[in-house]
All heavy atoms as TSV, in Angstrom:
chain	resi	resn	atom	element	x	y	z
A	1	MET	N	N	105.684	100.225	99.238
A	1	MET	CA	C	104.921	101.256	99.738
A	1	MET	C	C	103.495	100.733	99.559
A	1	MET	O	O	102.960	100.421	98.450
A	1	MET	CB	C	105.125	102.469	98.783
A	1	MET	CG	C	104.593	103.736	99.449
A	1	MET	SD	S	105.610	104.443	100.625
A	1	MET	CE	C	104.638	105.690	101.184
A	2	PRO	N	N	102.755	101.024	100.720
A	2	PRO	CA	C	101.198	100.505	100.487
A	2	PRO	C	C	100.468	101.385	99.673
A	2	PRO	O	O	100.668	102.570	99.613
A	2	PRO	CB	C	100.800	100.625	101.983
A	2	PRO	CG	C	101.929	100.695	102.852
A	2	PRO	CD	C	103.114	101.238	101.950
A	3	LYS	N	N	99.497	100.686	99.080
A	3	LYS	CA	C	98.547	101.465	98.182
A	3	LYS	C	C	97.310	101.651	98.921
A	3	LYS	O	O	96.696	100.661	99.447
A	3	LYS	CB	C	98.347	100.760	96.875
A	3	LYS	CG	C	99.561	100.601	95.968
A	3	LYS	CD	C	99.263	99.783	94.827
A	3	LYS	CE	C	100.440	99.424	93.894
A	3	LYS	NZ	N	100.159	98.550	92.867
A	4	TYR	N	N	96.744	102.793	99.087
A	4	TYR	CA	C	95.550	102.990	99.743
A	4	TYR	C	C	94.415	103.360	98.743
A	4	TYR	O	O	94.578	104.157	97.855
A	4	TYR	CB	C	95.595	104.056	100.774
A	4	TYR	CG	C	96.633	103.745	101.894
A	4	TYR	CD1	C	97.872	104.203	101.883
A	4	TYR	CD2	C	96.177	102.828	102.800
A	4	TYR	CE1	C	98.732	103.830	102.906
A	4	TYR	CE2	C	97.020	102.366	103.827
A	4	TYR	CZ	C	98.395	102.911	103.909
A	4	TYR	OH	O	99.235	102.538	104.695
A	5	TYR	N	N	93.333	102.614	98.772
A	5	TYR	CA	C	92.297	102.706	97.765
A	5	TYR	C	C	91.205	103.475	98.361
A	5	TYR	O	O	90.624	103.159	99.312
A	5	TYR	CB	C	91.831	101.233	97.427
A	5	TYR	CG	C	92.810	100.378	96.959
A	5	TYR	CD1	C	93.424	99.477	97.804
A	5	TYR	CD2	C	93.282	100.393	95.637
A	5	TYR	CE1	C	94.480	98.591	97.362
A	5	TYR	CE2	C	94.301	99.641	95.171
A	5	TYR	CZ	C	95.017	98.689	96.045
A	5	TYR	OH	O	95.915	97.875	95.691
A	6	GLU	N	N	90.918	104.547	97.480
A	6	GLU	CA	C	89.881	105.577	98.060
A	6	GLU	C	C	88.420	104.972	97.814
A	6	GLU	O	O	87.455	105.359	98.377
A	6	GLU	CB	C	90.010	106.865	97.276
A	6	GLU	CG	C	91.386	107.507	97.664
A	6	GLU	CD	C	91.645	108.809	96.911
A	6	GLU	OE1	O	90.784	109.209	96.087
A	6	GLU	OE2	O	92.696	109.362	97.042
A	7	ASP	N	N	88.340	104.091	96.728
A	7	ASP	CA	C	87.014	103.659	96.387
A	7	ASP	C	C	86.427	102.619	97.390
A	7	ASP	O	O	85.297	102.419	97.637
A	7	ASP	CB	C	87.066	103.036	95.070
A	7	ASP	CG	C	87.616	103.819	94.055
A	7	ASP	OD1	O	87.977	104.981	94.341
A	7	ASP	OD2	O	87.637	103.420	92.884
A	8	LYS	N	N	87.326	101.906	98.103
A	8	LYS	CA	C	86.978	100.691	98.976
A	8	LYS	C	C	86.479	101.150	100.260
A	8	LYS	O	O	86.812	102.295	100.817
A	8	LYS	CB	C	88.186	99.826	99.109
A	8	LYS	CG	C	88.540	99.154	97.768
A	8	LYS	CD	C	89.422	98.029	98.138
A	8	LYS	CE	C	89.644	97.235	96.739
A	8	LYS	NZ	N	89.902	95.952	96.965
A	9	GLU	N	N	85.745	100.378	100.877
A	9	GLU	CA	C	85.186	100.647	102.260
A	9	GLU	C	C	86.537	100.478	103.203
A	9	GLU	O	O	87.354	99.769	102.997
A	9	GLU	CB	C	84.272	99.572	102.660
A	9	GLU	CG	C	82.991	99.666	101.912
A	9	GLU	CD	C	81.898	98.628	102.171
A	9	GLU	OE1	O	82.053	97.993	103.310
A	9	GLU	OE2	O	80.972	98.400	101.467
A	10	ASP	N	N	86.313	101.172	104.333
A	10	ASP	CA	C	87.405	101.070	105.296
A	10	ASP	C	C	87.338	99.838	106.013
A	10	ASP	O	O	86.326	99.462	106.631
A	10	ASP	CB	C	87.257	102.221	106.332
A	10	ASP	CG	C	88.425	102.345	107.292
A	10	ASP	OD1	O	89.574	101.882	106.804
A	10	ASP	OD2	O	88.233	102.797	108.448
A	11	ASP	N	N	88.456	99.057	105.814
A	11	ASP	CA	C	88.577	97.737	106.530
A	11	ASP	C	C	89.172	97.926	108.039
A	11	ASP	O	O	90.296	98.495	108.095
A	11	ASP	CB	C	89.529	96.832	105.700
A	11	ASP	CG	C	89.500	95.525	106.237
A	11	ASP	OD1	O	88.738	95.110	107.188
A	11	ASP	OD2	O	90.305	94.590	105.639
A	12	GLY	N	N	88.398	97.578	109.049
A	12	GLY	CA	C	88.828	97.905	110.326
A	12	GLY	C	C	89.853	96.838	110.937
A	12	GLY	O	O	90.339	96.979	111.963
A	13	ARG	N	N	90.184	95.851	110.072
A	13	ARG	CA	C	91.106	94.799	110.536
A	13	ARG	C	C	92.486	95.473	110.580
A	13	ARG	O	O	92.757	96.318	109.910
A	13	ARG	CB	C	91.200	93.611	109.682
A	13	ARG	CG	C	89.756	92.902	109.717
A	13	ARG	CD	C	89.796	91.641	108.881
A	13	ARG	NE	N	90.065	91.935	107.467
A	13	ARG	CZ	C	90.075	91.094	106.555
A	13	ARG	NH1	N	89.956	89.801	106.809
A	13	ARG	NH2	N	90.161	91.407	105.226
A	14	ALA	N	N	93.293	94.819	111.517
A	14	ALA	CA	C	94.725	95.221	111.539
A	14	ALA	C	C	95.472	94.928	110.323
A	14	ALA	O	O	95.300	93.978	109.596
A	14	ALA	CB	C	95.403	94.427	112.730
A	15	CYS	N	N	96.308	95.925	109.983
A	15	CYS	CA	C	97.132	95.729	108.821
A	15	CYS	C	C	96.508	95.623	107.488
A	15	CYS	O	O	96.854	94.829	106.462
A	15	CYS	CB	C	98.110	94.593	108.964
A	15	CYS	SG	S	98.975	94.559	110.490
A	16	ALA	N	N	95.303	96.221	107.334
A	16	ALA	CA	C	94.384	96.222	106.120
A	16	ALA	C	C	95.110	96.571	104.976
A	16	ALA	O	O	94.901	95.779	103.850
A	16	ALA	CB	C	93.152	96.883	106.410
A	17	GLY	N	N	95.901	97.565	104.972
A	17	GLY	CA	C	96.603	98.067	103.756
A	17	GLY	C	C	97.535	97.113	103.219
A	17	GLY	O	O	97.581	96.770	101.999
A	18	LEU	N	N	98.406	96.467	104.144
A	18	LEU	CA	C	99.383	95.557	103.695
A	18	LEU	C	C	98.727	94.276	103.358
A	18	LEU	O	O	99.164	93.664	102.341
A	18	LEU	CB	C	100.348	95.200	104.960
A	18	LEU	CG	C	101.440	96.285	105.173
A	18	LEU	CD1	C	102.189	95.927	106.371
A	18	LEU	CD2	C	102.346	96.288	103.934
A	19	ARG	N	N	97.633	93.830	103.968
A	19	ARG	CA	C	96.858	92.641	103.557
A	19	ARG	C	C	96.366	92.728	102.081
A	19	ARG	O	O	96.593	91.860	101.279
A	19	ARG	CB	C	95.727	92.483	104.526
A	19	ARG	CG	C	94.846	91.307	104.106
A	19	ARG	CD	C	93.633	91.129	104.945
A	19	ARG	NE	N	93.882	91.465	106.378
A	19	ARG	CZ	C	94.048	90.452	107.274
A	19	ARG	NH1	N	94.004	89.244	106.873
A	19	ARG	NH2	N	94.184	90.730	108.478
A	20	GLU	N	N	95.833	93.926	101.773
A	20	GLU	CA	C	95.275	94.141	100.421
A	20	GLU	C	C	96.465	94.215	99.413
A	20	GLU	O	O	96.381	93.576	98.327
A	20	GLU	CB	C	94.577	95.504	100.324
A	20	GLU	CG	C	93.825	95.659	99.136
A	20	GLU	CD	C	92.656	94.816	98.817
A	20	GLU	OE1	O	92.089	94.453	99.908
A	20	GLU	OE2	O	92.315	94.550	97.713
A	21	ASP	N	N	97.599	94.825	99.774
A	21	ASP	CA	C	98.627	94.895	98.755
A	21	ASP	C	C	99.305	93.567	98.576
A	21	ASP	O	O	99.768	93.124	97.436
A	21	ASP	CB	C	99.849	95.872	99.224
A	21	ASP	CG	C	99.213	97.273	99.219
A	21	ASP	OD1	O	98.198	97.662	98.451
A	21	ASP	OD2	O	99.882	98.152	99.894
A	22	PHE	N	N	99.434	92.825	99.633
A	22	PHE	CA	C	100.039	91.472	99.582
A	22	PHE	C	C	99.184	90.552	98.627
A	22	PHE	O	O	99.675	89.742	97.797
A	22	PHE	CB	C	100.227	90.820	100.986
A	22	PHE	CG	C	100.833	89.538	101.130
A	22	PHE	CD1	C	101.980	89.202	100.387
A	22	PHE	CD2	C	100.317	88.551	101.862
A	22	PHE	CE1	C	102.545	88.024	100.512
A	22	PHE	CE2	C	100.784	87.325	101.915
A	22	PHE	CZ	C	102.033	87.016	101.251
A	23	LYS	N	N	97.958	90.567	98.848
A	23	LYS	CA	C	96.995	89.783	98.162
A	23	LYS	C	C	96.951	90.120	96.671
A	23	LYS	O	O	97.130	89.282	95.802
A	23	LYS	CB	C	95.500	90.012	98.658
A	23	LYS	CG	C	94.531	89.324	97.947
A	23	LYS	CD	C	93.155	89.636	98.631
A	23	LYS	CE	C	92.018	89.178	97.794
A	23	LYS	NZ	N	90.710	89.489	98.486
A	24	ALA	N	N	97.064	91.472	96.355
A	24	ALA	CA	C	96.991	91.972	94.913
A	24	ALA	C	C	98.409	91.464	94.291
A	24	ALA	O	O	98.450	91.099	93.121
A	24	ALA	CB	C	96.892	93.362	95.014
A	25	CYS	N	N	99.501	91.561	95.047
A	25	CYS	CA	C	100.776	91.213	94.598
A	25	CYS	C	C	100.834	89.758	94.042
A	25	CYS	O	O	101.255	89.418	93.079
A	25	CYS	CB	C	101.977	91.509	95.532
A	25	CYS	SG	S	103.410	91.029	95.020
A	26	LEU	N	N	100.275	88.882	94.876
A	26	LEU	CA	C	100.317	87.468	94.679
A	26	LEU	C	C	99.402	87.078	93.437
A	26	LEU	O	O	99.837	86.359	92.563
A	26	LEU	CB	C	99.886	86.518	95.862
A	26	LEU	CG	C	101.023	86.391	96.846
A	26	LEU	CD1	C	100.379	85.698	98.036
A	26	LEU	CD2	C	102.028	85.519	96.242
A	27	LEU	N	N	98.156	87.741	93.505
A	27	LEU	CA	C	97.375	87.375	92.438
A	27	LEU	C	C	97.566	87.898	91.070
A	27	LEU	O	O	97.230	87.380	90.055
A	27	LEU	CB	C	95.813	87.894	92.830
A	27	LEU	CG	C	95.177	87.215	93.993
A	27	LEU	CD1	C	93.900	87.783	94.440
A	27	LEU	CD2	C	95.077	85.669	93.737
A	28	GLN	N	N	98.385	89.104	91.037
A	28	GLN	CA	C	98.737	89.696	89.759
A	28	GLN	C	C	100.150	89.278	89.235
A	28	GLN	O	O	100.526	89.596	88.199
A	28	GLN	CB	C	98.773	91.174	89.894
A	28	GLN	CG	C	97.330	91.814	90.062
A	28	GLN	CD	C	97.339	93.212	90.448
A	28	GLN	OE1	O	98.466	93.873	90.505
A	28	GLN	NE2	N	96.287	93.808	90.620
A	29	HIS	N	N	100.839	88.482	90.091
A	29	HIS	CA	C	102.187	88.002	89.707
A	29	HIS	C	C	102.105	87.062	88.545
A	29	HIS	O	O	101.112	86.243	88.467
A	29	HIS	CB	C	102.869	87.301	90.935
A	29	HIS	CG	C	104.369	87.360	90.691
A	29	HIS	ND1	N	105.087	86.303	90.117
A	29	HIS	CD2	C	105.309	88.135	91.170
A	29	HIS	CE1	C	106.315	86.536	90.140
A	29	HIS	NE2	N	106.524	87.663	90.792
A	30	ASP	N	N	103.104	86.929	87.703
A	30	ASP	CA	C	103.100	86.068	86.508
A	30	ASP	C	C	102.995	84.564	86.982
A	30	ASP	O	O	102.503	83.866	86.116
A	30	ASP	CB	C	104.368	86.310	85.757
A	30	ASP	CG	C	104.338	87.565	85.023
A	30	ASP	OD1	O	103.392	88.205	84.817
A	30	ASP	OD2	O	105.539	88.006	84.511
A	31	CYS	N	N	103.455	84.279	88.012
A	31	CYS	CA	C	103.389	82.923	88.602
A	31	CYS	C	C	102.062	82.496	88.638
A	31	CYS	O	O	101.694	81.346	88.351
A	31	CYS	CB	C	104.162	82.862	89.938
A	31	CYS	SG	S	104.076	81.275	90.635
A	32	VAL	N	N	101.046	83.347	89.050
A	32	VAL	CA	C	99.660	83.037	89.380
A	32	VAL	C	C	98.888	83.141	87.972
A	32	VAL	O	O	98.187	82.275	87.500
A	32	VAL	CB	C	99.016	83.701	90.439
A	32	VAL	CG1	C	97.620	83.400	90.524
A	32	VAL	CG2	C	99.638	83.208	91.740
A	33	ALA	N	N	99.139	84.396	87.451
A	33	ALA	CA	C	98.429	84.824	86.234
A	33	ALA	C	C	98.620	83.982	84.987
A	33	ALA	O	O	97.768	83.612	84.278
A	33	ALA	CB	C	98.556	86.245	85.958
A	34	LYS	N	N	99.897	83.815	84.697
A	34	LYS	CA	C	100.256	83.180	83.395
A	34	LYS	C	C	100.537	81.595	83.529
A	34	LYS	O	O	100.237	80.893	82.696
A	34	LYS	CB	C	101.577	83.863	82.939
A	34	LYS	CG	C	101.220	85.253	82.429
A	34	LYS	CD	C	102.519	85.814	81.755
A	34	LYS	CE	C	102.157	87.247	81.317
A	34	LYS	NZ	N	103.338	87.970	80.737
A	35	GLU	N	N	101.182	81.291	84.766
A	35	GLU	CA	C	101.575	79.861	84.821
A	35	GLU	C	C	100.456	78.987	85.534
A	35	GLU	O	O	100.454	77.828	85.491
A	35	GLU	CB	C	102.816	79.788	85.680
A	35	GLU	CG	C	103.961	80.338	84.985
A	35	GLU	CD	C	105.281	80.346	85.968
A	35	GLU	OE1	O	105.312	79.501	86.822
A	35	GLU	OE2	O	106.180	80.992	85.660
A	36	GLY	N	N	99.481	79.725	86.079
A	36	GLY	CA	C	98.301	79.013	86.690
A	36	GLY	C	C	98.615	78.285	87.976
A	36	GLY	O	O	97.771	77.291	88.373
A	37	LYS	N	N	99.509	78.730	88.633
A	37	LYS	CA	C	99.877	78.014	89.957
A	37	LYS	C	C	99.063	78.692	91.089
A	37	LYS	O	O	98.525	79.707	90.889
A	37	LYS	CB	C	101.339	78.257	90.275
A	37	LYS	CG	C	102.308	77.547	89.319
A	37	LYS	CD	C	103.712	77.719	89.797
A	37	LYS	CE	C	104.614	76.960	88.901
A	37	LYS	NZ	N	106.109	77.139	89.343
A	38	LYS	N	N	99.002	78.029	92.063
A	38	LYS	CA	C	98.251	78.546	93.397
A	38	LYS	C	C	99.183	79.648	93.999
A	38	LYS	O	O	100.372	79.504	93.986
A	38	LYS	CB	C	98.031	77.302	94.331
A	38	LYS	CG	C	97.039	76.424	93.952
A	38	LYS	CD	C	96.875	75.359	95.006
A	38	LYS	CE	C	95.947	74.251	94.621
A	38	LYS	NZ	N	95.917	73.241	95.569
A	39	PRO	N	N	98.450	80.548	94.645
A	39	PRO	CA	C	99.288	81.690	95.259
A	39	PRO	C	C	100.180	81.099	96.352
A	39	PRO	O	O	101.360	81.517	96.549
A	39	PRO	CB	C	98.185	82.589	95.989
A	39	PRO	CG	C	96.922	82.395	95.023
A	39	PRO	CD	C	97.060	80.896	94.571
A	40	SER	N	N	99.711	80.007	97.119
A	40	SER	CA	C	100.701	79.560	98.010
A	40	SER	C	C	101.891	78.902	97.445
A	40	SER	O	O	102.982	78.955	98.078
A	40	SER	CB	C	99.910	78.418	98.926
A	40	SER	OG	O	99.371	77.413	98.017
A	41	GLU	N	N	101.806	78.301	96.238
A	41	GLU	CA	C	103.002	77.656	95.662
A	41	GLU	C	C	103.965	78.892	95.275
A	41	GLU	O	O	105.155	78.706	95.426
A	41	GLU	CB	C	102.524	76.979	94.504
A	41	GLU	CG	C	101.766	75.656	94.647
A	41	GLU	CD	C	101.277	75.040	93.449
A	41	GLU	OE1	O	101.398	75.519	92.385
A	41	GLU	OE2	O	100.695	73.993	93.622
A	42	CYS	N	N	103.349	79.890	94.755
A	42	CYS	CA	C	104.239	81.022	94.365
A	42	CYS	C	C	104.925	81.667	95.506
A	42	CYS	O	O	106.000	82.172	95.462
A	42	CYS	CB	C	103.457	82.098	93.573
A	42	CYS	SG	S	102.704	81.474	92.068
A	43	LEU	N	N	104.268	81.778	96.701
A	43	LEU	CA	C	104.768	82.281	97.831
A	43	LEU	C	C	105.959	81.428	98.387
A	43	LEU	O	O	106.957	82.042	98.877
A	43	LEU	CB	C	103.709	82.377	98.895
A	43	LEU	CG	C	104.098	83.072	100.201
A	43	LEU	CD1	C	104.383	84.420	99.940
A	43	LEU	CD2	C	102.874	82.973	101.221
A	44	LYS	N	N	105.947	80.229	98.304
A	44	LYS	CA	C	106.969	79.254	98.702
A	44	LYS	C	C	108.162	79.495	97.666
A	44	LYS	O	O	109.299	79.191	98.110
A	44	LYS	CB	C	106.558	77.882	98.584
A	44	LYS	CG	C	105.539	77.384	99.784
A	44	LYS	CD	C	105.149	76.034	99.622
A	44	LYS	CE	C	104.107	75.685	100.614
A	44	LYS	NZ	N	103.513	74.309	100.468
A	45	GLU	N	N	107.868	79.881	96.469
A	45	GLU	CA	C	109.066	80.116	95.570
A	45	GLU	C	C	109.705	81.550	95.905
A	45	GLU	O	O	110.817	81.842	95.234
A	45	GLU	CB	C	108.522	80.106	93.984
A	45	GLU	CG	C	107.971	78.766	93.672
A	45	GLU	CD	C	107.420	78.854	92.215
A	45	GLU	OE1	O	107.529	79.726	91.585
A	45	GLU	OE2	O	106.901	77.727	91.839
A	46	GLY	N	N	109.067	82.289	96.633
A	46	GLY	CA	C	109.696	83.530	97.108
A	46	GLY	C	C	109.228	84.748	96.466
A	46	GLY	O	O	109.910	85.869	96.552
A	47	HIS	N	N	108.078	84.699	95.696
A	47	HIS	CA	C	107.548	85.946	95.063
A	47	HIS	C	C	106.815	86.829	96.154
A	47	HIS	O	O	106.244	86.336	97.145
A	47	HIS	CB	C	106.530	85.477	93.993
A	47	HIS	CG	C	107.054	84.679	93.022
A	47	HIS	ND1	N	108.011	85.117	92.089
A	47	HIS	CD2	C	106.999	83.325	92.657
A	47	HIS	CE1	C	108.335	84.229	91.243
A	47	HIS	NE2	N	107.782	83.064	91.597
A	48	CYS	N	N	106.907	88.111	95.967
A	48	CYS	CA	C	106.198	89.046	96.859
A	48	CYS	C	C	106.817	89.031	98.343
A	48	CYS	O	O	106.090	89.116	99.283
A	48	CYS	CB	C	104.770	88.965	96.894
A	48	CYS	SG	S	103.968	89.049	95.320
A	49	LYS	N	N	108.077	88.723	98.422
A	49	LYS	CA	C	108.840	88.364	99.790
A	49	LYS	C	C	108.806	89.621	100.644
A	49	LYS	O	O	108.490	89.533	101.816
A	49	LYS	CB	C	110.222	87.891	99.533
A	49	LYS	CG	C	110.857	87.444	100.732
A	49	LYS	CD	C	110.145	86.202	101.225
A	49	LYS	CE	C	110.928	85.625	102.351
A	49	LYS	NZ	N	110.414	84.378	102.868
A	50	GLY	N	N	108.967	90.800	100.029
A	50	GLY	CA	C	108.943	92.086	100.864
A	50	GLY	C	C	107.675	92.318	101.503
A	50	GLY	O	O	107.553	92.734	102.725
A	51	LEU	N	N	106.553	92.134	100.722
A	51	LEU	CA	C	105.236	92.400	101.375
A	51	LEU	C	C	104.767	91.331	102.322
A	51	LEU	O	O	104.137	91.551	103.373
A	51	LEU	CB	C	104.138	92.478	100.263
A	51	LEU	CG	C	104.159	93.771	99.437
A	51	LEU	CD1	C	103.101	93.573	98.302
A	51	LEU	CD2	C	103.716	94.901	100.388
A	52	HIS	N	N	105.268	90.144	102.117
A	52	HIS	CA	C	105.052	88.954	103.073
A	52	HIS	C	C	105.674	89.275	104.333
A	52	HIS	O	O	105.118	89.085	105.399
A	52	HIS	CB	C	105.584	87.607	102.369
A	52	HIS	CG	C	105.211	86.483	103.371
A	52	HIS	ND1	N	106.157	85.584	103.623
A	52	HIS	CD2	C	104.094	86.077	103.894
A	52	HIS	CE1	C	105.696	84.592	104.287
A	52	HIS	NE2	N	104.298	84.903	104.529
A	53	VAL	N	N	106.932	89.797	104.425
A	53	VAL	CA	C	107.662	90.091	105.530
A	53	VAL	C	C	107.012	91.331	106.367
A	53	VAL	O	O	106.814	91.185	107.511
A	53	VAL	CB	C	109.195	90.319	105.310
A	53	VAL	CG1	C	109.846	90.785	106.505
A	53	VAL	CG2	C	109.771	89.011	104.860
A	54	ALA	N	N	106.624	92.218	105.591
A	54	ALA	CA	C	106.072	93.456	106.147
A	54	ALA	C	C	104.761	93.085	106.853
A	54	ALA	O	O	104.416	93.651	107.866
A	54	ALA	CB	C	105.866	94.530	105.059
A	55	PHE	N	N	103.942	92.227	106.128
A	55	PHE	CA	C	102.615	91.836	106.734
A	55	PHE	C	C	102.817	91.083	107.941
A	55	PHE	O	O	102.173	91.272	108.963
A	55	PHE	CB	C	101.822	91.054	105.598
A	55	PHE	CG	C	100.428	90.707	106.110
A	55	PHE	CD1	C	99.532	91.629	106.497
A	55	PHE	CD2	C	100.075	89.261	106.200
A	55	PHE	CE1	C	98.210	91.174	106.820
A	55	PHE	CE2	C	98.809	88.773	106.698
A	55	PHE	CZ	C	97.972	89.851	107.017
A	56	PHE	N	N	103.813	90.104	107.896
A	56	PHE	CA	C	104.141	89.331	109.174
A	56	PHE	C	C	104.477	90.249	110.209
A	56	PHE	O	O	104.165	90.025	111.385
A	56	PHE	CB	C	105.298	88.337	108.806
A	56	PHE	CG	C	105.678	87.562	110.007
A	56	PHE	CD1	C	105.097	86.553	110.545
A	56	PHE	CD2	C	106.938	87.950	110.586
A	56	PHE	CE1	C	105.501	85.986	111.682
A	56	PHE	CE2	C	107.459	87.287	111.717
A	56	PHE	CZ	C	106.729	86.322	112.276
A	57	GLU	N	N	105.403	91.142	110.010
A	57	GLU	CA	C	105.853	92.103	111.053
A	57	GLU	C	C	104.693	92.868	111.656
A	57	GLU	O	O	104.693	93.201	112.779
A	57	GLU	CB	C	106.975	93.019	110.537
A	57	GLU	CG	C	108.329	92.353	110.246
A	57	GLU	CD	C	108.988	91.786	111.558
A	57	GLU	OE1	O	108.815	92.316	112.629
A	57	GLU	OE2	O	109.637	90.790	111.493
A	58	CYS	N	N	103.826	93.263	110.933
A	58	CYS	CA	C	102.752	94.112	111.332
A	58	CYS	C	C	101.790	93.160	112.238
A	58	CYS	O	O	101.404	93.706	113.260
A	58	CYS	CB	C	101.854	94.589	110.031
A	58	CYS	SG	S	100.450	95.586	110.424
A	59	LYS	N	N	101.562	92.030	111.821
A	59	LYS	CA	C	100.642	91.118	112.615
A	59	LYS	C	C	101.342	90.726	113.996
A	59	LYS	O	O	100.850	90.776	114.962
A	59	LYS	CB	C	100.386	89.895	111.869
A	59	LYS	CG	C	99.496	90.090	110.672
A	59	LYS	CD	C	98.181	90.672	111.002
A	59	LYS	CE	C	97.223	89.439	111.390
A	59	LYS	NZ	N	95.729	89.751	111.652
A	60	ARG	N	N	102.769	90.560	113.797
A	60	ARG	CA	C	103.456	90.334	115.063
A	60	ARG	C	C	103.659	91.465	116.010
A	60	ARG	O	O	103.531	91.304	117.267
A	60	ARG	CB	C	104.953	89.958	114.653
A	60	ARG	CG	C	105.704	89.383	115.805
A	60	ARG	CD	C	107.080	88.907	115.466
A	60	ARG	NE	N	107.920	90.108	115.101
A	60	ARG	CZ	C	109.221	89.983	115.049
A	60	ARG	NH1	N	109.836	88.638	115.114
A	60	ARG	NH2	N	109.964	90.998	114.833
A	61	SER	N	N	103.432	92.678	115.563
A	61	SER	CA	C	103.565	93.826	116.417
A	61	SER	C	C	102.245	93.888	117.191
A	61	SER	O	O	102.333	94.487	118.272
A	61	SER	CB	C	103.765	95.194	115.462
A	61	SER	OG	O	102.535	95.342	114.985
A	62	MET	N	N	101.150	93.283	116.842
A	62	MET	CA	C	99.982	93.241	117.583
A	62	MET	C	C	100.215	92.430	118.966
A	62	MET	O	O	99.474	92.652	119.851
A	62	MET	CB	C	98.785	92.737	116.788
A	62	MET	CG	C	98.423	93.526	115.674
A	62	MET	SD	S	97.214	92.719	114.578
A	62	MET	CE	C	96.001	92.213	115.697
A	63	LEU	N	N	101.036	91.410	118.978
A	63	LEU	CA	C	101.254	90.618	120.105
A	63	LEU	C	C	102.418	91.041	120.895
A	63	LEU	O	O	102.650	90.543	122.097
A	63	LEU	CB	C	101.663	89.178	119.451
A	63	LEU	CG	C	100.638	88.449	118.706
A	63	LEU	CD1	C	101.124	87.156	118.250
A	63	LEU	CD2	C	99.336	88.206	119.562
A	64	ASP	N	N	103.198	92.083	120.477
A	64	ASP	CA	C	104.283	92.695	121.162
A	64	ASP	C	C	103.732	93.412	122.464
A	64	ASP	O	O	102.999	94.291	122.400
A	64	ASP	CB	C	105.075	93.436	120.394
A	64	ASP	CG	C	106.377	93.984	121.010
A	64	ASP	OD1	O	106.658	93.542	122.083
A	64	ASP	OD2	O	107.064	94.930	120.282
A	65	THR	N	N	104.140	93.021	123.685
A	65	THR	CA	C	103.789	93.511	124.859
A	65	THR	C	C	104.139	95.055	124.848
A	65	THR	O	O	103.510	95.853	125.645
A	65	THR	CB	C	104.369	92.827	126.042
A	65	THR	OG1	O	105.797	92.872	125.965
A	65	THR	CG2	C	103.890	91.543	126.135
A	66	ARG	N	N	105.287	95.570	124.321
A	66	ARG	CA	C	105.656	96.873	124.152
A	66	ARG	C	C	104.543	97.805	123.462
A	66	ARG	O	O	104.499	98.987	123.648
A	66	ARG	CB	C	106.968	97.095	123.598
A	66	ARG	CG	C	108.076	96.431	124.333
A	66	ARG	CD	C	109.408	96.670	123.628
A	66	ARG	NE	N	109.306	95.744	122.439
A	66	ARG	CZ	C	110.246	95.683	121.519
A	66	ARG	NH1	N	111.330	96.415	121.633
A	66	ARG	NH2	N	110.088	94.820	120.544
A	67	SER	N	N	103.723	97.074	122.716
A	67	SER	CA	C	102.710	97.935	121.901
A	67	SER	C	C	101.628	98.474	122.830
A	67	SER	O	O	100.908	99.385	122.444
A	67	SER	CB	C	102.085	97.098	120.838
A	67	SER	OG	O	101.308	96.062	121.359
A	68	ARG	N	N	101.599	98.041	123.972
A	68	ARG	CA	C	100.612	98.515	125.004
A	68	ARG	C	C	100.860	99.995	125.307
A	68	ARG	O	O	100.076	100.845	125.555
A	68	ARG	CB	C	100.677	97.850	126.338
A	68	ARG	CG	C	99.979	96.435	126.178
A	68	ARG	CD	C	100.231	95.712	127.607
A	68	ARG	NE	N	101.514	95.694	127.930
A	68	ARG	CZ	C	101.944	95.352	129.341
A	68	ARG	NH1	N	101.143	95.141	130.203
A	68	ARG	NH2	N	103.266	95.285	129.512
A	69	PHE	N	N	102.204	100.363	125.216
A	69	PHE	CA	C	102.651	101.715	125.469
A	69	PHE	C	C	102.743	102.596	124.232
A	69	PHE	O	O	102.557	103.692	124.119
A	69	PHE	CB	C	103.985	101.756	126.169
A	69	PHE	CG	C	103.932	100.952	127.524
A	69	PHE	CD1	C	104.583	99.684	127.583
A	69	PHE	CD2	C	103.400	101.355	128.603
A	69	PHE	CE1	C	104.591	99.025	128.723
A	69	PHE	CE2	C	103.257	100.696	129.666
A	69	PHE	CZ	C	103.859	99.525	129.839
A	70	ARG	N	N	103.161	101.811	123.089
A	70	ARG	CA	C	103.478	102.661	121.907
A	70	ARG	C	C	102.288	102.616	120.934
A	70	ARG	O	O	102.195	103.401	120.052
A	70	ARG	CB	C	104.628	101.950	121.073
A	70	ARG	CG	C	105.959	101.966	121.839
A	70	ARG	CD	C	107.018	101.330	121.132
A	70	ARG	NE	N	108.208	101.234	121.914
A	70	ARG	CZ	C	109.303	100.508	121.650
A	70	ARG	NH1	N	109.293	99.832	120.552
A	70	ARG	NH2	N	110.308	100.493	122.434
A	71	GLY	N	N	101.378	101.686	121.029
A	71	GLY	CA	C	100.248	101.613	120.126
A	71	GLY	C	C	100.597	100.685	118.919
A	71	GLY	O	O	101.817	100.502	118.651
A	72	ARG	N	N	99.589	100.205	118.270
A	72	ARG	CA	C	99.791	99.396	117.087
A	72	ARG	C	C	100.429	100.042	115.925
A	72	ARG	O	O	100.116	101.312	115.700
A	72	ARG	CB	C	98.330	98.802	116.769
A	72	ARG	CG	C	98.597	97.636	115.803
A	72	ARG	CD	C	97.207	96.953	115.509
A	72	ARG	NE	N	96.513	97.954	114.629
A	72	ARG	CZ	C	95.171	97.985	114.420
A	72	ARG	NH1	N	94.437	97.166	115.057
A	72	ARG	NH2	N	94.676	98.808	113.530
A	73	LYS	N	N	101.262	99.536	115.146
A	73	LYS	CA	C	101.865	100.138	114.000
A	73	LYS	C	C	100.725	100.538	113.099
A	73	LYS	O	O	99.829	99.604	112.758
A	73	LYS	CB	C	102.895	99.222	113.382
A	73	LYS	CG	C	104.102	99.095	114.206
A	73	LYS	CD	C	105.088	98.179	113.450
A	73	LYS	CE	C	106.352	98.117	114.223
A	73	LYS	NZ	N	107.363	97.223	113.478
A	74	GLY	N	N	100.846	101.654	112.465
A	74	GLY	CA	C	99.743	101.990	111.510
A	74	GLY	C	C	100.105	101.792	110.040
A	74	GLY	O	O	100.179	102.744	109.314
A	75	TYR	N	N	100.078	100.544	109.740
A	75	TYR	CA	C	100.302	100.129	108.337
A	75	TYR	C	C	98.946	100.199	107.614
A	75	TYR	O	O	98.077	99.639	107.753
A	75	TYR	CB	C	100.880	98.686	108.224
A	75	TYR	CG	C	102.303	98.681	108.562
A	75	TYR	CD1	C	102.632	98.140	109.808
A	75	TYR	CD2	C	103.251	99.289	107.857
A	75	TYR	CE1	C	103.890	97.983	110.399
A	75	TYR	CE2	C	104.545	99.197	108.359
A	75	TYR	CZ	C	104.925	98.545	109.549
A	75	TYR	OH	O	106.251	98.555	109.884
């Protein structure tokens, strides 16, 4: 479930909520925080997989030709 931050400025980019949650998940995961690995290495190990897939689907929906009629997904 996306976390929406009331304190932050409104990010006009697509999928901003998922982007923020995905970034926070990777940076706060034990793989990065305790083991000192890079976020890209932890991502390859499969951490935060659900948010990674959701963010990918959100970005992919922007390229979908059907979105001309339905509109962009509101993540």
